[in-house]
N, CA, C and O of each residue as an XYZ file, in Angstrom:
620
protein
N      -6.397      4.494    -21.060
C      -6.892      5.204    -20.042
C      -7.587      3.784    -18.828
O      -8.207      2.779    -19.174
N      -7.318      4.070    -17.856
C      -7.737      2.769    -16.874
C      -9.199      3.114    -16.437
O      -9.642      4.183    -16.018
N      -9.770      2.028    -16.627
C     -11.164      2.298    -16.477
C     -11.611      1.085    -15.168
O     -12.777      0.863    -14.840
N     -10.366      0.394    -14.541
C     -10.604     -0.550    -13.896
C     -10.240     -2.010    -14.597
O     -10.066     -2.861    -13.724
N     -10.164     -2.251    -15.230
C     -10.502     -3.515    -16.569
C      -8.857     -3.817    -16.117
O      -7.993     -2.943    -16.197
N      -8.619     -5.089    -15.674
C      -7.576     -6.055    -15.566
C      -6.791     -6.344    -16.595
O      -7.402     -6.892    -17.513
N      -5.349     -6.128    -16.824
C      -4.755     -5.896    -18.089
C      -3.833     -7.334    -18.040
O      -3.292     -7.799    -19.044
N      -3.766     -7.891    -16.811
C      -3.003     -9.219    -16.863
C      -3.167    -10.162    -17.665
O      -2.160    -10.870    -17.681
N      -4.111    -10.584    -18.475
C      -3.889    -11.266    -19.657
C      -3.106    -11.034    -21.225
O      -2.683    -11.657    -22.199
N      -3.273     -9.582    -20.633
C      -2.475     -8.767    -22.010
C      -1.056     -8.685    -21.864
O      -0.159     -8.647    -22.707
N      -1.039     -8.662    -20.480
C       0.825     -8.472    -20.164
C       1.818    -10.092    -20.839
O       1.483    -11.269    -20.705
N       2.805     -9.640    -21.400
C       3.727    -10.460    -21.862
C       4.896    -10.854    -20.755
O       4.939    -10.279    -19.667
N       5.643    -11.670    -21.052
C       7.170    -11.940    -20.130
C       7.810    -10.618    -20.004
O       8.130    -10.380    -18.839
N       8.116     -9.616    -20.911
C       8.513     -8.663    -21.119
C       8.121     -7.615    -20.080
O       8.982     -7.149    -19.334
N       6.770     -7.207    -20.008
C       5.830     -6.376    -19.200
C       6.300     -6.666    -17.840
O       6.761     -5.791    -17.107
N       6.148     -8.249    -17.413
C       6.119     -8.918    -16.333
C       7.730     -8.478    -15.638
O       7.973     -7.995    -14.532
N       8.547     -8.805    -16.610
C       9.918     -8.598    -16.187
C      10.309     -7.009    -15.832
O      10.947     -6.736    -14.815
N       9.774     -5.800    -16.959
C       9.914     -4.754    -16.202
C       9.360     -4.434    -14.953
O      10.060     -3.941    -14.068
N       8.062     -4.691    -14.786
C       7.210     -4.854    -13.339
C       8.236     -5.313    -12.405
O       8.850     -4.296    -12.082
N       8.588     -6.026    -11.982
C       9.769     -6.910    -11.342
C      10.726     -6.061    -11.017
O      10.842     -5.583     -9.889
N      11.650     -5.758    -12.203
C      12.836     -4.721    -11.992
C      11.843     -3.777    -11.098
O      11.734     -3.849     -9.874
N      11.112     -2.838    -11.997
C      10.857     -1.563    -11.166
C      10.400     -1.538     -9.824
O      10.633     -0.531     -9.155
N       9.628     -2.737     -9.200
C       9.739     -3.087     -7.900
C      11.081     -2.998     -7.020
O      11.222     -2.355     -5.980
N      11.854     -3.641     -7.555
C      13.032     -3.329     -6.730
C      14.114     -2.519     -6.770
O      14.955     -2.439     -5.875
N      14.113     -1.545     -8.420
C      14.838     -0.304     -8.502
C      14.126      0.264     -9.462
O      14.117      0.124    -10.685
N      13.240      1.251     -8.365
C      12.523      2.033     -9.088
C      13.304      3.445    -10.248
O      12.827      3.973    -11.253
N      14.387      3.629     -9.673
C      14.823      4.748     -9.985
C      15.899      4.764    -11.300
O      16.545      5.693    -11.785
N      15.769      2.716    -11.818
C      16.898      3.094    -12.768
C      16.229      3.652    -13.803
O      15.027      3.899    -13.710
N      17.012      3.936    -15.012
C      16.796      4.280    -16.199
C      16.305      3.483    -16.987
O      16.387      2.262    -16.855
N      15.614      4.184    -18.094
C      15.131      3.126    -19.168
C      16.506      1.875    -19.809
O      16.483      0.670    -20.062
N      17.492      2.857    -19.862
C      18.684      2.265    -20.124
C      19.425      0.744    -19.619
O      19.756     -0.259    -20.250
N      19.503      1.147    -18.071
C      19.458      0.525    -17.152
C      18.826     -0.868    -17.239
O      19.496     -1.896    -17.329
N      17.646     -0.832    -17.211
C      16.519     -1.452    -17.401
C      16.636     -2.584    -18.542
O      16.626     -3.810    -18.438
N      16.761     -1.646    -19.802
C      17.042     -2.510    -20.501
C      18.455     -3.320    -21.134
O      18.543     -4.270    -21.911
N      19.207     -2.727    -20.630
C      20.381     -3.635    -20.609
C      20.453     -4.835    -19.517
O      21.318     -5.697    -19.674
N      19.572     -4.908    -18.425
C      19.377     -6.136    -17.533
C      18.258     -6.845    -18.215
O      17.994     -7.957    -17.758
N      17.643     -6.474    -19.086
C      16.716     -7.359    -19.258
C      17.275     -7.618    -20.722
O      16.651     -8.553    -21.225
N      18.093     -7.182    -21.443
C      18.280     -7.425    -23.021
C      17.728     -7.163    -23.890
O      17.907     -7.782    -24.938
N      16.805     -6.102    -23.793
C      15.924     -5.187    -24.542
C      16.394     -3.815    -24.952
O      17.389     -3.288    -24.454
N      15.660     -3.267    -25.857
C      15.809     -1.854    -26.437
C      15.453     -0.862    -25.258
O      14.585     -1.306    -24.506
N      15.895      0.263    -24.976
C      15.543      1.360    -24.019
C      14.292      1.791    -24.601
O      13.302      1.798    -23.868
N      14.211      2.065    -25.522
C      12.773      2.276    -26.591
C      11.881      1.763    -25.858
O      11.124      2.306    -25.054
N      12.069     -0.118    -26.380
C      10.934     -0.932    -25.754
C      10.549     -0.702    -24.428
O       9.386     -0.390    -24.169
N      11.532     -0.841    -23.432
C      11.319     -0.271    -22.183
C      10.466      1.010    -21.914
O       9.393      0.966    -21.312
N      11.056      2.213    -22.433
C      10.182      3.345    -22.566
C       8.833      3.494    -23.003
O       8.201      4.515    -22.732
N       8.298      2.466    -23.720
C       7.110      2.880    -24.534
C       6.307      1.283    -23.463
O       5.115      1.273    -23.155
N       6.835      0.665    -23.261
C       5.988     -0.824    -22.229
C       5.915      0.230    -20.829
O       4.819      0.276    -20.269
N       6.976      1.020    -20.289
C       6.866      1.694    -18.920
C       5.425      2.747    -18.894
O       4.715      2.929    -17.904
N       5.223      3.384    -20.308
C       4.141      4.130    -20.615
C       3.135      3.473    -20.516
O       2.250      3.751    -19.706
N       3.089      2.520    -21.288
C       1.651      1.512    -21.455
C       1.104      1.026    -20.504
O      -0.101      0.794    -20.407
N       2.497      0.691    -19.180
C       1.798      0.028    -17.891
C       1.306      1.472    -17.040
O       0.175      1.662    -16.593
N       2.300      2.278    -16.963
C       1.588      3.774    -16.596
C      -0.006      4.259    -16.985
O      -0.993      4.566    -16.316
N       0.232      4.177    -18.124
C      -1.376      4.724    -18.751
C      -2.612      3.849    -18.525
O      -3.710      4.379    -18.696
N      -2.537      2.318    -18.089
C      -3.328      1.429    -18.502
C      -3.643      1.483    -16.256
O      -4.723      1.139    -15.776
N      -2.825      1.815    -15.651
C      -3.006      1.801    -14.242
C      -2.036      0.624    -13.666
O      -2.155      0.260    -12.496
N      -1.260      0.158    -14.369
C      -0.840     -1.218    -13.664
C       0.238     -0.794    -12.506
O       0.523     -1.422    -11.486
N       0.794      0.559    -13.007
C       2.005      1.137    -12.746
C       1.094      2.532    -11.721
O       0.763      3.584    -12.269
N       0.864      2.297    -10.466
C       0.055      3.552     -9.982
C       1.344      4.974     -9.704
O       1.059      6.163     -9.564
N       2.223      4.588     -9.696
C       3.199      5.728     -9.415
C       4.776      5.336     -8.761
O       5.223      4.232     -9.074
N       5.518      6.124     -7.966
C       7.003      5.871     -7.579
C       6.971      6.292     -6.660
O       6.038      7.025     -6.330
N       7.891      6.028     -5.936
C       8.219      6.598     -4.391
C       9.025      5.808     -3.448
O       9.186      4.595     -3.581
N       9.372      6.288     -2.794
C      10.784      5.954     -2.033
C      10.264      4.855     -0.874
O       9.121      4.828     -0.420
N      11.538      3.809     -0.438
C      10.967      2.921      0.437
C      11.523      3.330      1.847
O      12.751      3.395      1.906
N      10.982      3.553      2.736
C      11.406      4.627      3.912
C      11.813      3.678      5.313
O      10.823      3.163      5.831
N      12.451      3.535      5.640
C      13.013      2.829      7.226
C      12.528      3.762      8.171
O      13.310      4.589      8.639
N      10.907      3.730      8.636
C      10.234      4.325      9.537
C      10.641      4.479     11.025
O      10.421      5.355     11.861
N      11.366      3.220     11.050
C      12.160      3.298     12.647
C      13.303      3.854     12.404
O      13.756      4.106     13.521
N      13.965      4.160     11.705
C      15.202      5.319     11.437
C      14.793      6.525     11.518
O      15.567      7.463     11.711
N      13.568      6.652     11.387
C      13.297      8.400     11.387
C      12.546      8.690     12.473
O      12.428      9.888     12.729
N      11.828      7.651     13.414
C      11.297      8.136     14.382
C       9.589      7.460     14.781
O       8.957      7.674     15.815
N       9.274      6.834     13.900
C       8.246      6.017     13.878
C       8.462      4.631     14.549
O       8.562      3.572     13.929
N       8.523      4.780     15.908
C       8.848      3.413     16.456
C       7.393      2.119     16.399
O       7.431      0.923     16.114
N       6.519      2.786     16.702
C       5.176      2.420     17.136
C       4.329      2.169     15.991
O       3.564      3.067     15.637
N       4.369      0.677     15.137
C       3.808      0.133     13.927
C       2.955     -0.801     14.403
O       3.363     -1.774     15.037
N       1.522     -0.561     14.105
C      -0.183     -1.737     14.198
C      -0.676     -2.175     13.333
O      -0.508     -1.789     12.177
N      -1.397     -3.083     13.684
C      -2.617     -3.258     12.811
C      -3.864     -3.533     13.842
O      -3.930     -4.394     14.719
N      -4.858     -2.516     13.462
C      -5.941     -2.242     14.041
C      -7.249     -2.718     13.391
O      -7.827     -2.390     12.355
N      -7.490     -3.536     14.283
C      -8.743     -4.352     13.396
C     -10.213     -3.479     13.842
O     -10.251     -2.822     14.883
N     -11.278     -3.569     12.989
C     -12.033     -1.969     13.389
C     -13.590     -3.164     13.172
O     -13.507     -4.094     12.370
N     -14.657     -2.974     13.848
C     -15.831     -3.377     13.728
C     -16.877     -2.463     13.478
O     -17.141     -1.944     14.562
N     -17.628     -1.991     12.561
C     -18.495     -0.977     12.116
C     -19.693     -1.297     11.993
O     -20.022     -2.255     11.294
N     -20.631     -0.488     12.705
C     -22.293     -0.915     12.396
C     -22.749     -0.970     10.666
O     -22.347     -0.212      9.783
N     -23.526     -1.900     10.561
C     -23.916     -2.262      9.205
C     -24.434     -1.074      8.602
O     -25.228     -0.305      9.145
N     -23.784     -0.920      7.059
C     -24.165      0.248      6.389
C     -23.174      1.604      6.750
O     -23.377      2.632      6.104
N     -22.396      1.590      7.507
C     -21.600      2.832      7.815
C     -19.786      2.239      7.576
O     -18.799      2.923      7.847
N     -19.770      1.090      7.118
C     -18.074      0.633      6.563
C     -17.471      2.151      5.748
O     -16.627      2.912      6.223
N     -17.980      2.261      4.786
C     -17.502      3.024      3.774
C     -17.163      4.663      4.668
O     -16.099      5.240      4.444
N     -18.072      5.188      5.534
C     -17.862      6.293      6.170
C     -16.940      6.106      6.774
O     -15.954      6.822      6.597
N     -16.931      5.060      7.719
C     -16.291      5.221      8.841
C     -14.439      5.013      8.106
O     -13.529      5.729      8.524
N     -14.221      3.979      7.058
C     -12.881      3.597      6.309
C     -12.485      5.257      6.110
O     -11.522      5.696      6.739
N     -13.293      6.180      5.181
C     -12.999      7.304      4.685
C     -12.392      8.169      5.499
O     -11.477      8.896      5.111
N     -13.000      8.166      7.092
C     -12.558      9.167      7.954
C     -10.984      8.645      8.771
O     -10.208      9.373      9.388
N     -10.901      7.586      8.588
C      -9.630      6.768      9.174
C      -8.456      7.004      8.248
O      -7.263      7.087      8.539
N      -9.015      7.088      7.136
C      -7.916      7.186      5.834
C      -7.847      8.348      5.664
O      -7.424      8.571      4.529
N      -8.192      9.870      6.613
C      -7.738     10.796      6.414
C      -6.555     11.241      7.945
O      -5.898     12.256      8.174
N      -6.720      9.996      8.690
C      -5.783     10.410      9.769
C      -4.180     10.601      8.911
O      -4.191     10.172      7.758
N      -3.106     11.089      9.312
C      -2.048     11.306      8.999
C      -1.089     10.324      9.503
O       0.012     10.221      8.963
N      -1.481      9.472     10.669
C      -0.469      8.120     11.080
C      -0.706      6.806     10.271
O      -0.008      5.794     10.332
N      -2.494      7.123      9.032
C      -2.648      5.634      8.624
C      -2.018      5.582      7.555
O      -1.809      6.594      6.886
N      -1.566      4.267      7.176
C      -0.938      4.197      5.961
C      -1.540      3.483      4.529
O      -1.327      3.772      3.352
N      -2.562      2.206      5.283
C      -3.372      1.662      4.543
C      -4.855      1.048      5.146
O      -4.801      0.593      6.289
N      -5.687      1.024      4.700
C      -7.213      0.519      5.280
C      -7.861     -0.436      4.383
O      -8.204     -0.083      3.254
N      -8.036     -1.531      4.781
C      -9.110     -2.651      4.173
C      -9.994     -3.177      4.529
O     -10.228     -3.785      5.574
N     -10.633     -2.948      3.547
C     -12.372     -3.781      3.829
C     -11.209     -5.588      4.107
O     -10.006     -5.818      3.989
N     -12.260     -6.340      4.446
C     -12.235     -7.629      5.021
C     -13.020     -8.456      5.627
O     -13.821     -8.073      6.480
N     -12.888     -9.741      5.251
C     -13.671    -10.852      5.570
C     -13.359    -10.733      7.349
O     -12.631     -9.987      8.004
N     -14.374    -11.951      7.755
C     -13.911    -12.002      9.353
C     -14.707    -11.517     10.150
O     -15.796    -11.093      9.763
N     -14.215    -11.467     11.823
C     -14.941    -10.864     13.052
C     -15.263     -9.394     12.812
O     -16.209     -8.824     13.356
N     -14.286     -8.727     11.829
C     -14.033     -7.516     11.799
C     -14.032     -7.037     10.203
O     -13.493     -7.722      9.333
N     -14.766     -5.656      9.904
C     -15.029     -5.424      9.182
C     -14.064     -4.456      8.244
O     -14.299     -4.026      7.115
N     -12.861     -4.249      9.109
C     -12.075     -2.879      8.482
C     -10.645     -3.401      8.800
O     -10.827     -4.512      9.297
N      -9.109     -3.104      8.751
C      -8.173     -3.875      8.925
C      -7.264     -2.124      8.594
O      -7.175     -1.520      7.525
N      -6.742     -1.750      9.912
C      -5.843     -0.396      9.129
C      -4.553     -0.297      9.995
O      -4.440     -0.283     11.221
N      -3.500     -0.224      8.900
C      -2.312     -0.616      9.286
C      -1.753      1.312      9.826
O      -2.386      2.333      9.557
N      -0.601      1.230     10.506
C      -0.371      2.689     11.121
C       0.380      2.847     11.792
O       0.339      2.011     12.695
N       1.687      4.014     11.947
C       2.613      4.163     12.379
C       2.586      5.454     13.241
O       1.919      6.349     12.721
N       3.151      5.764     14.432
C       3.307      6.131     15.427
C       4.906      6.709     15.963
O       5.754      5.873     16.277
N       5.183      8.053     16.025
C       6.213      7.909     16.867
C       6.576      7.412     18.618
O       7.593      7.056     19.215
N       5.505      7.569     18.891
C       5.368      6.948     20.140
C       4.053      6.212     20.902
O       3.077      6.271     20.154
N       3.783      5.603     22.051
C       3.155      5.189     22.412
C       1.629      6.134     22.600
O       0.507      5.677     22.385
N       1.887      7.287     22.969
C       1.048      8.681     23.295
C       0.320      9.023     22.359
O      -0.825      9.404     22.599
N       0.925      8.954     20.764
C       0.437      9.060     19.407
C      -0.747      8.008     19.408
O      -1.957      8.216     19.322
N      -0.064      6.840     19.530
C      -0.854      5.547     19.541
C      -2.198      5.718     20.351
O      -3.218      5.215     19.879
N      -2.252      6.438     21.610
C      -3.327      6.115     22.121
C      -4.080      7.343     22.068
O      -5.057      7.361     22.816
N      -3.849      8.506     21.286
C      -4.561      9.192     21.030
C      -5.459      9.118     19.944
O      -6.554      9.678     19.891
N      -4.732      8.099     18.717
C      -5.175      7.470     17.870
C      -6.577      6.743     18.411
O      -7.716      7.203     18.330
N      -6.293      5.882     18.800
C      -7.284      4.931     19.678
C      -8.412      5.728     20.020
O      -9.449      5.570     19.377
N      -8.372      6.336     20.692
C      -9.418      6.970     21.838
C      -9.883      8.220     20.663
O     -10.705      8.864     21.316
N      -9.809      8.720     19.632
C     -10.250      9.069     18.920
C     -11.328      8.265     18.059
O     -12.466      8.622     17.753
N     -10.640      7.051     17.744
C     -11.113      6.087     16.663
C     -12.756      5.561     17.354
O     -13.804      5.280     16.774
N     -12.418      5.588     18.734
C     -13.102      5.063     20.078
C     -14.600      5.968     19.928
O     -15.726      5.484     20.032
N     -14.296      7.253     19.685
C     -15.431      8.674     19.701
C     -16.085      8.496     18.075
O     -16.948      9.234     17.599
N     -15.704      7.810     17.665
C     -16.703      7.916     15.951
C     -17.676      6.993     16.020
O     -17.466      5.820     16.327
N     -18.816      7.480     15.734
C     -20.195      6.801     15.741
C     -20.140      5.743     14.484
O     -19.608      6.003     13.405
N     -20.718      4.633     14.782
C     -20.604      3.209     14.339
C     -19.611      2.559     14.392
O     -19.641      1.537     13.706
N     -18.354      2.825     15.174
C     -17.369      2.291     15.562
C     -17.840      1.056     16.640
O     -18.002      1.515     17.771
N     -18.012      0.071     16.573
C     -18.743     -0.821     17.192
C     -17.495     -1.752     18.716
O     -17.841     -2.279     19.773
N     -15.931     -1.544     18.037
C     -15.235     -2.599     18.656
C     -13.736     -2.122     17.742
O     -13.645     -1.700     16.589
N     -12.864     -2.335     18.580
C     -11.349     -2.360     18.029
C     -10.724     -3.345     18.733
O     -11.186     -3.814     19.773
N      -9.316     -3.815     18.037
C      -8.686     -4.860     17.999
C      -7.204     -4.388     17.879
O      -6.900     -4.270     16.692
N      -6.117     -4.060     18.789
C      -4.980     -3.619     18.183
C      -3.841     -4.465     18.249
O      -3.369     -4.918     19.292
N      -3.431     -4.655     17.139
C      -1.806     -5.872     17.279
C      -0.777     -4.761     17.185
O      -0.951     -3.729     16.536
N       0.485     -5.106     18.001
C       1.513     -4.168     17.845
C       2.542     -5.163     17.123
O       2.843     -6.292     17.508
N       3.043     -4.445     15.914
C       3.775     -5.640     15.198
C       5.202     -5.259     15.640
O       5.766     -4.168     15.561
N       5.647     -6.449     16.131
C       6.916     -6.386     16.554
C       8.441     -6.533     15.625
O       9.609     -6.260     15.901
N       7.821     -7.056     14.512
C       9.167     -7.250     13.356
C       8.453     -7.340     11.983
O       7.579     -8.175     11.756
N       8.865     -6.466     11.126
C       8.667     -6.813     10.025
C       9.726     -8.186      9.233
O      10.951     -8.193      9.349
N       9.215     -8.883      8.728
C      10.014     -9.747      8.152
C      10.392     -9.830      6.494
O      11.418    -10.016      5.839
N       8.693     -9.538      6.154
C       8.950     -8.876      4.552
C       7.732     -8.076      4.586
O       6.653     -8.139      5.174
N       8.397     -7.155      3.590
C       7.650     -5.898      3.088
C       8.098     -5.717      1.429
O       9.292     -5.712      1.129
N       7.402     -5.620      0.751
C       7.311     -5.181     -0.533
C       6.509     -6.079     -1.705
O       5.775     -6.980     -1.298
N       6.620     -5.876     -3.008
C       6.296     -6.377     -3.799
C       6.610     -7.962     -3.711
O       7.505     -8.532     -3.087
N       5.136     -8.729     -4.904
C       5.290     -9.842     -5.109
C       5.762    -10.053     -6.488
O       5.377     -9.121     -7.195
N       6.472    -10.951     -7.160
C       7.219    -11.240     -8.125
C       5.839    -11.553     -9.145
O       4.885    -12.194     -8.704
N       5.865    -11.015    -10.556
C       4.767    -10.846    -11.584
C       4.867    -11.524    -12.305
O       4.066    -11.553    -13.241
């Protein structure tokens, strides 16, 4: 069970190799992964199950090309929040259907939001909505022009 403890001191090269493979090819079978790593399929299955139950693997999903399906506007929105109200504001922002990620951060702003929109009017509505939230003091929006790298890191 995942109680929030870090498991990396307990991971070995096989665990890291499996995680690296799954980041690139999450739909591969245990047999395929085993063949590529030179280990038994039963070992892969056991290790993956352990990594899932420990919380190291949080889930599986498709890598979507949002531009190809009409989400042409990709933004980073920095948000300055009144003292003591960060969690409240972040939880409200996180519920918005266009928001992909919300981060606490250091610096001049308290939170950073990554969001995607089909068009400028969707972005405009979102930003105007943000400004109506009590305790949002200020926002700064950056339009992402090009994604150079997106994805996992080598483990």
